[in-house]
N, C-alpha and C positions, 0 to 999 in steps of 0.2 A: 693699599688700592685693593679695590672693593673684586674678589674672581666666584663668579659659580663653580659650582659645582664643578661642572662638564670640562671648564678650560680651563682645568690647570692642569699645570705641566708632567706629562706622564714619567717621566727619573730627572734628578738634578740634572746629567750629563745634560738638559735638551735646554735647560737656562746657559752651562757653561758653554754649549755649542756659541747659543744665541748671543753672547756678550763675545765672546772672543770674535765673533761672523758681522758684527754689528757695534764696533766700539764707538762709537762719537756718541756720548753719555750725556747728560741732560745732568748736571750736578744740580740741586737744589737747597738751600739753610738757611735760615732765618733770617730775616730782614730784620729785625729790631722793635721794637715798641713799637707800633704803628703802623709798620714798616709793611709796602709785601714782602714777599719770596725771597731771596737774590737767587739768580740761575744760572747757568754760562754752560754752554754746547762747550764740550774739548773730548777731543780719546784719552783713554783710558785704556792699561791692556794689566795683563795678570802680571804682579813681578817675579819676572823668568829664574831667577834662584829657590823658587818656591812651586813644590811634585803636585802635580792634574793630576796625576794618575794614587793611585791605593796599591801595599804591594802585589796585592791581585791583579791588577793590574783593571782594576772597572775605576771610571770616571769621578775625581773628588769631586763638592759640592761647593757651592758659592760660598756658604757660608764660615767664619771662622777664614776668609782666603787675604790676600795682601796685594790692593791695585795699585796701579800707582799712574798718577798724573800730570797736567802742568796749564799754567793759565798764564796770561801775558796778568806782569806783577800790575802796569800802571791799571788793572782791568780790581775796580772798588770791593769786588767777592772777594778778591783776592789782601784785600786790608783786612775783611771781618772775620775771615778766617784765624780759628786758634788755631793747635795743636788740644784736643780733645770734640770738635766741636759735631754734632752728628749731621751729618748731609744724608741726604738721597741721590743716588743713582739712576736716572729713567734711562735700560736702553727699546729703539724700536726698533722691531724684528720684520719680515716676509708681511705685508697688507695693503688689503687689492677692496672695493667698492663691489659689494655684490647687486645685480639688479636683481627689480623678481621676474622678471624675463625668462630667467635662467630657470627658477619655479617648474614652468608652464603649469601653476598653479594661482589657484584666485578661492579665497581672499589672500594674499602675503602681503609680503613688507619690505622697504631695502637696508638694509643693513652691509655690515662695513665689517670685512674679515682681517683681524693682523693681532701680530707673537708682538708681547714686550718683555720684558724683564724690569724690574727695580729695586733695587741693592740697598739698604741701609745703612750706615754704619758712622765711623768716628775715620774724623783725619789727625793723620800726623805731617806737619808743616818741616821743611828739608830746604834749611837754608843753607845748608851749606854748598857751594859751588861745586865739587868736584860731584857729590853727591846729586848734585840741580844735572851738568852733566852727563849723567852715569842715567839719568832717571832718559835722560833726549836721547841717546845713546842709543841705549831698551829698547825705544819706541821706536825708531828708526829702522832697528831691527826683525821689531814686532814683523812692524806694518808693511816692510820691505816680499818678506816674507813670507808673509801673505796673501800681498794684493799689489804686492811692486813690483821689480824686477830684480831684486838681489844690486841692488844699487849698494857700489862701496864708499864709504862717509867718509878714508882717511884723507882726502886731498879740505876738506871740510871741517874738521876738526877744531882747523886754528877758527874756523869762523864764527863754530858752532860755541867756543870761550867767549867770544869777543859780544856774543850777544846775550849766552845767559847767564846777564847779571838783571835781566829785564824779565826774567822765567822765574815764576814761580813753581817751582815743582812738592808733590805731594801723594801723602801714602794717604790709602782711605782699611782699616777692616772691617773688614762684611759681621755682618753681629745677626743680619739676616737681609732674607731670600724671596722672593713672590716674584711667579711669571702668571701670566696669563696669556695661553695658544686658543686663540676664539675661530673657526677653522672650519663653521659650520658641522661642529658635532652634532646638533640639536636637530638638524631633519632629519629626516630619514632617508637612507644609502646608497639609496638612488638619485635623493636631491643633492644631497652633498658630493654624488658622482656629476651630477651633471653641470654644482660651481666649480669643482675640483675642474673637468673637461674645459672651460670657458675658460678658465685664468688659462691653461697650458697652450689656449688654443689663439695666444694675443701676440704681439710681437715687443712685448712692455719684458724684459730682466726682471721688474717686483713682481709683479703677476706667475710668471714663473716661478719664481722663485718663491711664491705664494701656493702657486698649486703642485710644486714638489715635495713643501714640507707636510699639507692634506695627503697627497702621499703616503707619506714617512708615518705618519698618524694612525694609517688606516681606516 
């Protein structure tokens, strides 16, 4: 991913936070000679058994982290994955269109503010039914805590076991992480503030999230 220097993330914790808040990844891997790359949207979580902070309490980065995910075994992408296959996971965070009317200057050009994290790593397929079930349950726990209402899955575990043979679970060990936080840093402070305020005045959650991130970036 090409990242101009002014759009690089402030520190590794920003990337980890974006991945946690926006866990629907686009997984990409080689499609073979003469074929287009394979790509699948799927939910990904950080291995719950992994420390996310160092002994001082500071958040750890994503390089070296282990992520868990799953997809439908009927997906041709699953058949193409082998343990050791290199993959890229792309995560998209808050983003919004910037109209030149906000700048109040001429000449001007429109643009799109956005945030994104790309992770590279290698896959480890999980073929054990019990380990697959564990990945599904860990995913439910993570997403219910972050986005849901602490749904109790106990009475659905039998159903999980019934559908698990059709689930392809995997681990990805991250070898490199890149983040792009394009939030009008190239503009003068007063113009950048007008952009942020224009997003804050919209009723759309995506615009509000982009404005909040611009405010955090300072």
